[in-house]
N, C-alpha and C positions, 0 to 999 in steps of 0.2 A: 503495499500499500505506498503510494506518496506523499509525503507529509505536509502539510500545508503550512505554506509560511503566515506568519503572523504580519500582517501588512494594515496600517491603521488606513490607509488609502484605500479600502474598498470600499467603495461609494455605489459600483453598478448594483442591478438587481436582476435577478433572473426570475421570472414568474412563468410556473407551468401547473397546468390544470393535469391531473392526475385520479384515475381510477381508485376507490377504496381499499380494492387487491394490492394495487400497488403503494400505494401509502402505507398499506400493511406491512409488505414486503420490504420497503425501503427504511420501516422503524424497525424489523428487527433485524436490520442486516446492519445498521448503525448501531443499535444494541450490542450485537454481537462483537463489534470492534469497538464498543466503548466509544463510540461517538457520538455527535449529534447528527440530526439527520441533514441538515445543511452540510457542515463537514465532510459527512461521507458520501453526498451527493454531487459537491465541489471537487473533492479528491478523486473520483472513480470518473467523474464525466472529463476532469483533463486528463486521467489517464487514458479515457479513451478517445479523445480528440488529439491527444499526441501520435497515438497507435494509426487513427486514421490519416495522419498528415504523413508518418512514417513510410505507411504503406503506398500513399500516393506519392510520395520523392521518391521513392527506389524502385528499380528496375528490377523486372524480374524475365529472366531468360530462360527458354526452356535449353534440351539440351544440343540441338541444333542450332537453334539462334546464339547462343553461348559458342559454340565451335565457327560460326560465322563470324562472330565479332573478334574472338581472336584471331584467325585468319588474314582479317583484314587491319588487324593492328599489325600482324608481322608482315605482311607484305609490303613490298617495295612501294617507295610512293608512286604514284600516276604522271606523268609530264600534264605540267598545267594546259589548260583550255586556251585558245586565243583571248577568249572574252574575259577568262580570270586575269589572264597577265593585263589585259586592258584595264579592270577595275581595280587592278593591284596598282599598276602604273597613277591611275587616276586619286589614289587613295593617298599615295604617298605624297603626290603633288597637292593636293588640296587640305590635307589634314597634319596639325601639329601638335605634338605630343607635349605636353607639359612635363 
């Protein structure tokens, strides 16, 4: 279980309508962990949100995709196209780096 940081700046509020069964379930789970329902809900919602973001931000490749990815990384670079060379030249002439 993630620990909640004591932050006096907690001013935002989250309101949700739930069924009596869900409320009973949350009350029981919070009691089993020895926390308030609010702390229980915030802690577990944060964990769930972080997991959703982690899954969204990571790339999962199957065996075939993994093999193709590694082969592409290990392959010698291909010759740049004329269009790419022109774009690179334009970039070098117009963009200055600080």
